[in-house]
C-alpha positions in Angstrom: 24.3 -3.7 -24.9 20.4 -3.2 -24.3 18.0 -5.6 -22.3 15.0 -6.1 -23.6 12.2 -7.1 -21.8 9.7 -9.6 -23.1 5.7 -8.1 -23.5 3.3 -8.7 -21.5 5.0 -10.4 -18.8 3.9 -8.4 -15.6 3.7 -9.4 -12.0 0.2 -10.8 -12.6 1.1 -13.5 -14.9 2.7 -15.1 -11.3 -0.3 -16.4 -9.5 -2.2 -18.1 -12.9 -4.2 -21.1 -12.3 -1.5 -23.6 -13.2 0.8 -21.8 -11.1 -1.0 -21.9 -8.0 -2.0 -25.7 -9.1 2.1 -26.7 -8.7 2.7 -24.4 -5.7 0.1 -26.8 -4.1 1.0 -29.8 -5.0 4.7 -28.7 -3.7 3.2 -27.8 -0.8 1.8 -31.0 -0.3 4.8 -33.0 -1.1 6.9 -31.0 1.5 4.5 -30.7 4.3 2.3 -33.7 4.5 -1.4 -34.0 5.0 -1.5 -33.9 8.5 0.8 -30.6 8.3 -1.4 -28.6 6.1 -4.1 -28.3 7.8 -2.0 -26.9 11.0 0.0 -24.8 8.7 -3.3 -23.0 7.4 -4.2 -22.3 10.6 -1.5 -20.6 12.1 -1.0 -19.0 8.8 -4.4 -17.4 9.4 -4.2 -16.3 13.0 -0.9 -14.8 11.8 -2.3 -13.0 8.9 -5.4 -11.6 11.5 -2.9 -10.3 14.3 -1.2 -8.8 11.4 -4.3 -7.0 10.4 -5.4 -5.5 13.7 -1.6 -4.8 14.6 -2.1 -2.6 11.8 -5.5 -1.7 12.0 -4.0 -0.6 15.9 -1.3 1.6 14.4 -3.1 3.6 11.3 -6.6 4.0 13.9 -6.2 6.6 16.2 -6.7 5.0 19.8 -10.1 5.4 21.4 -10.8 7.8 23.8 -10.6 6.6 27.2 -13.0 7.2 29.9 -11.6 8.8 32.7 -13.1 7.3 35.8 -13.6 9.9 38.5 -12.5 9.4 41.9 -15.3 9.3 43.9 -14.7 10.3 47.5 -16.2 7.1 49.9 -19.7 8.5 51.7 -19.3 9.9 54.8 -20.0 7.9 57.9 -23.5 7.3 59.1 -24.2 10.3 62.0 -23.6 9.5 65.5 -26.5 8.9 68.1 -27.3 11.2 70.5 -27.3 8.7 72.7 -25.0 8.0 75.3 -23.0 4.9 75.1 -25.0 1.7 76.8 -22.6 0.0 79.3 -23.4 -3.2 80.5 
């Protein structure tokens, strides 16, 4: 037996406007009006972190500027006067 695939069905057909509306209604019913903004915020922050992580992996690390080890300045020269006794 040969499996027949319907012509015209592609992955792009999954995100039609009606599908998105139905998904939004189901999410609203499952999570309620109070939780949806929290979930959206968490999802956005997660995607932002993911993108930053991917960017960090694909981009070479920025060149680090090595601070030269500076020697402390020499102490001031001692004066030629003898110490005073008081």
